[in-house]
Each structure stands twice: as C-alpha cells, then as structure tokens.
Residue, then its C-alpha position, 0 to 999 in steps of 0.5 A: m516557759p522561759v524566754p530563751t527556751l521559747c526562742r530556741l523552740e521557735e527557731e527549731v520549729a521554724i527550721q523544721a517547718s522549712w523542711g516540712f517536719v512540723s505540722e502547721e498546728k504545731s507551728f501555730i502554737m509555737v508562734n503564739c507562745s513565742s509572741q507572748c514571751n517576746k514583745n519586740g517581735l509581736r507584730v511580725r509574729r502576728r502577721a505571720v500567724k494571721s497569714i498562716c491561719s488564713r490558709m488554715e482548714a478546719s479539718v487540720i485542727l478538727p480535734i481542737l475545734k471539737k473541744k469547743l474552746a471558743f465559738l461564734s454563735g452567730g449572735k450580734d451586739r448592739r453595734s452589730g459586732l459579732i459575739l465571740t464566746i470562750p466557755l472555760c471549764l474546770e479542766q485546765t484550758s490549753m492556751d495554745e489550743l485556745s489561741v489556734t481556735l481563736d485564730y481560726l475563728l477570727s479568720i472566718p468573718s470578712e474585713k468589713c465585719k471585723a471592722r465593727g469589732f467583736t464582743v468577747i464573752v469569757d465564761g469563767r463560771k466554771s474556771q479559776w480567776n488566774v485562767v480567766k486573767t490569762v485568757v484576757l491577757m491572751l486576747q491582747n496578743v491574739v485579737p487586740a484591734e478586733v475586740s471592742l468589749v470583753c464580758v467576763v461572766k463571773p461566778d455569783e459569790f466567788w471573785d468579789k474579794k479579788v476584784t479590787h486586786f485587779c481592775f481591768w478598767k485601769e488596764k484599758d489603755r494598755l489592753g486596747f479594749e474594755v473588760i467588764l465583770v458581769s454575772a450571767n443574769k445581768l449580761t442582757r444589759y449589754i447584749e440582747p437576749c435573742q443574740l445570746t445562747e441558752d447558756f446565758g439565758g438567751t434564745l439563740t440556738y447554737d449546735h457546735m457539732d452541726w456548725l462544725n460539720k457544715r463548716l467542714v462541708f463548706e471548706k471542702f467545697t471551697k477547696e475542691s471548687t477552687s482547685l477545680l476552677d484552677e484546673l478547668a481554667l488551665i484546661n480551657n485557657g490552654s485550649d484557647k491559646g497557642t497553636q493546634q499542637e500546643r492546645e492538644r498538648s495542654i489538653d492532654l496534660n490536664f484533660l481530666p480534673s482531679v475531682d468530678p465537676e458534677t459531684v462538686l456542683q451537687t455539693g455546692h447546690e446542696l450547701l447553698s440550699e441550706l445557707q439560703q434557708r438560714r438553718f443548719n440544724g434540724s430543730d422544728g419550730g426553733v429560731s432560724w440560725s445561720p452562723m455563715d450568713d452574708e456577713l460571713l461571706a458564706q452564701p456569696q462565696v458559694m454562689k460565686l464559686l458555683d457560677s464560676l464552676r458552671e461557667q468553667y464547666t460549660r467551657y470544659q464540656e465544650v472543650c471535651r466535646q471538641r476534643s472527643k470529636r477531634t479524637q474520634l475524627e483522628e481515630i476514624q482517620q487512623k482506622v480508615m488509613q488502616v483499612v485502605n493500607w491493608l486493602e491496597g497492600p496485603g489485600s491487593e497482593q493476595l488477589r494479584t498472586q491468585w490469577g490461575i483458574g486450575d486445570s481440573i475440577r479439583a484444582s478449581q475447587a482448591l482455588q475457590q477454597k483459597h479465595e474463600e479464605i481471602e474473602s474471609q480476611h477481607s470480610e473482617w476489614f469490610a466489617v470495619y468499613v461498615e462500622l466506620n461508614q456509620q460513624i462518619a455518617a453520624l458525624l456528618n449528620a451532627g458535625d460542624e461545617e469545618d469537619l464536613v469536607e474532611l469527613k466526606a473526603l475520608q468517606q469517599q476514599l474509604s468507599d472507593v477503595c472498598y468498592r474496588q476491592a469488593s469488585q475485584l473479589e466478586f470478579r475473581q469469584n465469578l471467574l473461578q465459578a466459570a472455570l469450575e463450570f467449564h471443567s465440570v462440562a469438560q469432565d462430563l464431555s470426556q466421560q461421554l466420549d470415553g463411554l462412546l469410545g468404549m461402546l465403539c471399541v466393543d465388537v457388535a455381535p447382536a442376535d437379530g436386527a432389532s437389537i442392532q437397531q436398538t444399539l444403533k439408536l443408542l449410539e446415535e443418542k450418545l453422539k447427539s449428547v456428545d454434540l450437545g456437550l461439546q456445544g456447551l463446552r464451547e459456550k462455557g469456554q468462550s464465556l470464560l475467555d471473555q471474562i479473562s479478556n475483560q479482566a481489570s488491573w488488580a492495582y489501583g491507578k496502575d497499569v499491571t499486565i496480568e499473565n493470562k496466556e497460560n489460562v487462555d492456552h489451557i482453555q483453548g487446548v481443552m476445547e481443541d482436544m475435545q473437538l479432536r476426540k469428538q471428531r475421532c468418535e464421529d469417524m468411528v461412529d460412521v464406520r460403526r453405523l455403516k457396519m451396523l446398517q450392513m448387519v441390519q441389511l444382512f439380517k433382513c436379507e437372511e430373513d427375506a431369503a428364508q421367507a422366499v423359501e417358505w413361500l416357494s415351499e408353500l407354492l410347492d405344497a399348493l402345487l401338489k395338493t391343489h393343482i391336481r385336476l386335469g379338467d373335464d374337457a379341453q377348454e377347462t384343461k386349457v384354462l388350468l394349463e394357463k393358470h399353471r403357467k402363471f403359477v410357475d411364473v410366480a414361483q420363478s420370481t420367488y425363487d429368483y428373489g431368494r437367490q438374489l437375497l442369498q447372493a446379497t448375504v454373501v456379499l455382505c458377509q464378505s464385507l463384514r468379514c463374518t459368516s452368515r448364520s442362515s445362508g449355509d442351509t437356506l441356499p440348499r433348501l431353496n435349490r431343493v424346493w425349487k428343484q422339486f417345484t420344477v419337476t412337479s411343474e413340468e410333470r403338471v404341464h405334460r399331464l395338462e398338455t396330454a389331457v388337452a390333446f386327449h380331450s380335444t381329440a375325444e371331443k372332436i370324435l364325439q362331436e363328429c360321430p353323429d354327423q359323420p359316422e364315416a369318420f370312424n371308418e379309419m381305425d388310425q384315429f381311434d388308435e391315436i386316441e387310445a394311445v393318448g389315453k393310455s399315455l395319460l394313464d401311464r403318466l398318472t401312475v408315475p410319481v410327480v416328486y422324488p421318493d422323499g415326497s411320498l405323502e404328496l405322491q399318495k395324495q396325488i394318486d388318491f386324487e387322480i384315481s377318479a380321473i383314471i376311472k373317468l378316463s377309463s369310462l370314457c374309453l369304454m364308452m367310446s369302445i361301445v360306440m365303436l362296437s355299435l357301429 
C-alpha cells in the first residue's frame, strides 16, 4: 500500500475513531500499517498502539485470537524469557491480524517479565520465505525491545539456496535482535524440550482454545470485579462522607451495583482455584501447565481483586444493612404517623359525631350498626398497629443503641394513641349496649303497662267469686311484674346516666364538651313517663281491686243468704217432720216446749242472718251499680219459708201449751183420785179437762201449714192420729172412773 494512501487512511481512521465510527480493532490495524510505512512517526504510533492494546480485551478480537496466529505457550528459554510462537500456515497470513494478536499477547506479561526478553519461534515450515521475512521485519516494529532471539524454523530442504541472499545476522544491529534459521529437530539446542510444545518435539502441553476460554473468564472477572470495586467504593465512600442527606443521596444513586457481587466472587474463587492448581486443561497424567502463572500476574491479580472485593463487599453489606435498617425505620415511622394521624383525625371525628343513644330499640340498633362499621374501619388500622408493634419489638431486640430511643418513642406514641382510641370505641360500644338494654326494658315495661291497662279497661263480668279471685290474683301478679320492671328500668337508666356523666373527652389533650343534655333528658323523660303510667295503673288497680273485692263480698253474701234460706228450710222441714210429739206427761211436754223455743231461736237467728246478708247485697249492688242475680228471688223465698216456719212454730207452741195444760190437769186428777174421791164431786173440773182435751183434739185436726205444704200436713196427721187415739183412750178411761164412782 503506498505511503500517501496509508496516511490518508490513518487520518480518516483517526477522524472516525474520534466520533466513535471505527472499531478499536480497525484502528489498531490502521495504526500498525501506518507505522510500517512512516518510520519518522514510529515511536509515537507504537506508544499509541501499546496504550490502546493495554485496554484491549480478548472478547473484542476473539475471531482473530481463535485463528491462533501467535500464542504464548507458557514455555521459557534458558534465560527464563517467555517463548512467543508464531505458527505460519499455507494460507496467506494477514499481517494486520498478526500485529493485533502480537500486541494483545505482549500486553499480558508484566514489565519484569518483559525485561527478560522474549524468544520468538517463527514456524515457517508451512509458509513461504517472503512471508517469514515480512513477519521478522514486522517484529522490528511491533516488539523491537522485548525480542532477544528469533528462531525461524525452516523446512529441511527448501530455503538452503536462499539463505545466502538474505543474512539476518548482518541485519542484527538494524533489527535489534538476533535471528537464526534452525530446523525443528535442532531447536532443542536453544530451548529445553520441556519448554517446547509437541509441534517442535517438546513435551509441553498447550490447548489454545482452553487458554482462550480461561483468558476470557479472567478478563471478564477482571473487568466485572474492577467495575464492581469502583461502584462499591463509590457507594461505601459516599456513605462515610458528607452530611446525612448527602450520604442518603449518594446511596440512593448508587445503591444497586451493575453486577451481582456474589456471582463475581464465586467466579473469582473458581478462577483462583484453577490457577492454584496450575492446570487449565483436563488431561490426566499430563504435565501441569499454566500460561497465566505468577509471572503473568494471574494469581496475584485475582487474589488482590478477591481481597478487595471481599473488603468492599463487606462494607457494602454493612451499608446496605444500615440503609435497610434506616429505610425500615423510616417506613415504620411513616406508617406510625399514618396510623396516628388517622386515629386522631378521621377516626376521632367519627366518634365525636356519634354521641347519641337513640330513642328506641330500633334507633339504638341502627347506632350500633353504625358503630360496628366504625369499628371495622378502626380494625384495619389496629391490624397495622399490631404489625408495626411487632416490627418495632424486633428492631428493639436487634437494634443499635442509637435507634433505641427513637424506636421506643415511636412505640410509646403509637401505643398511647391506639389504646386511647380503643378505649373510646369500647366505651361507645358499652354505652350503646346499655342504651339498648334500657330501651328494651322500657319497651317491655310499656307492653306490661299496656296489658295491665287493657285488663283494667275491660269490665269485669265474672261468673262466680272464684273467677273473681283468679282475676284479682292475675291483676296483682301483673302489678308486681310492673313494679319489678320499673325498678329494673330505674337501675338501667341510672347506670346509663352514670356512664354518660363519666364520658371522657373524645379529643386527645383537648377539653371538648360533649352535648349529652338531650340524652339525659330522654332517659329521665322515659323513666318519669313510665312512673306516671305505672301510678295511673296503680290507681286504677286500687279501684278495680276494691270493686272486685266488693263483687267477691256480694257473691259471698248471696251464697250465704241462699245458704240461710236452705238452713231455714231445713229447720222448717225438721219442724214439720220430727217435732210432732206432744209428750206422754206434763213433764215431757214441758221439755219439748223448752226445746221448741230454743229451736225457734236458732231459726230466728238464721232468718236474721239471711236478712242481713240480703240487705248487704242490696248495698253492694248499689255501690257496684249492678243488679244481683240472686237477691231478687232469695228474699221472697226467705220470707215465705220464715212465714211458714213462724206459723208452724206458733201452732206447735199452742199445741204444746194445751198439751201441758191437759196433762197437768189430768195428772192432778189422777193423782188426787185415790186419796180424795171427793174432788170429783164437782163436775166443773171434769168439764174443764174435757174441754181442754177436746180443744187439743180440735187443734190436732187443723193443718199447721198452708195448703202448699200438703205433704207436711198429711204426715202431721198421720203422726198425730196416735196422739188422738191415746188422748181419747185417756178420756175414756177417765169417764169409766167417773162412772164407777
């Protein structure tokens, strides 16, 4: 390529590279080509190439490195210099790619290793002489100072005639290194066989693809670890310097590294393990080979990077832990303030507006349902409180001393607010429950009063005294139940009033007067109304009780009056059926007369008792404004029976008195007859006795009752026939006695 063309190409590449339009690989090639053509700017271009190659990565020129245009096998010459092998092939070798490969390979060893020089083996057995010569001349521009010996492996019989045409030893001063032509079997004169690869009859094992893969891993680890170290250092240094806001801002901007530190550390440990084994391939029984040994700075660099990574990563973890703890603390503080603000704001406002207790069971139940909705909303925030309390407790157990004060203050603030709000909710719930119980008792009492009033408003029309007694007992039970209900209402009302009077302020730290006058007036009004209704019912019960007692007395009087009539009838019946004897003598007749008078006294008291009862029924009926069921026929019956009894009793008295007179006279005559016969001299006495006897006989034939008592008359006659016969016989006997005289 002509020099002007190369210069123009170099300028074009430089301009394009400055704008980022040309790859590094192309820029390397152009620089190397221009350095071959322009010897005046050789040193400047070489420094530029070395500077660029020092930043070159295997991944960028991977297709070129895979061609194995040159390689470092890891072997060393007798001066401990590294052996650089350039295997030429039959195909045309690209000098540009070879130059890039050499530049990359020479950037790997350390400066100390480079100072010992390189031994370059140019394998020209499969290449042409002009290519070999070009490669040797290129070494002058690429690695003039680092090359100490160039061994050109020649074919056995091909270049013998051409050696004289070109003597590298004559050019030694100009090239800067010694070039020898040697066959492969004589290469061991300069290099030990154990440092030569199998291609040159040596025993050193080399796998180019394995080396390339490990090199890619090494460079990737180096790149990632270096980048990660910079990021971690920025994060860690930013967290150690400046104010709190600057540290937080620095951490926020660089908090997450671009790669995972754990993955990079694992890759580094695996790489270091292979380097320490000094074996990259997996051949068993082979010679240990490590192209990136201590001289190539592989192990020390990896170890240094790993140590730095571990140190920075440890600091980074601490920074993350502090940041996480601080973030968690800020989140907790934010949630705490959210809970506190809601409870002291909307939550307290909801409770402040719900102060009524309702005026009925339905109203109280509606307020309870509304309160349950409020409690449901509070429950969500209380759940957050429980979660926050657990988080704060965990931080307190594992927190630093500098955070303990702040955490305890947050916990105390949150607990105070939540407990106060929970107490207000519980107080409100208890108040509504007490109001519901109060209204329930009031409703039950109202229903009892309504039932009692309805019972009192119905007129009593019982059939007998027993039903009146049952009704009166039921009335007393209802009144007692009303008394108990009113007492329970007073207890519930007083308890509710006590709760309302002890009601605390809804607002925290503020004296807020809750308007409870309406609730108090309502409770007192309900109790007063129930008291008035109960008093009215008691008054009505007293009137109804008096009326029912009078009715009981009325029925009792009627029953007793009827019983008096029955008793009087029984006395009359006894008088007619059993009181028929006139006695056999005067003494017996006098006894019968005395018994009869007592019998009449009993009948008289019975009649008087019946009359009094009937008079009482009349008075009670007038008081009750009703008509008696039995007084209308009881009084006539009583008078009729009493009249019959009076007539019968008087007749009985006359008969007994006549009988006494008869028996007394007769007995006197009979007693005096044996001793004083002269007593019968007077016929007046006999006539008197006869007249009394006849009079008695006449009375015995007269009915003692009115014609409606015919049965009793017949029985009386039947019983008195014997008396008539006895009396007649006595008269007959007296007549006989008189005739005998």
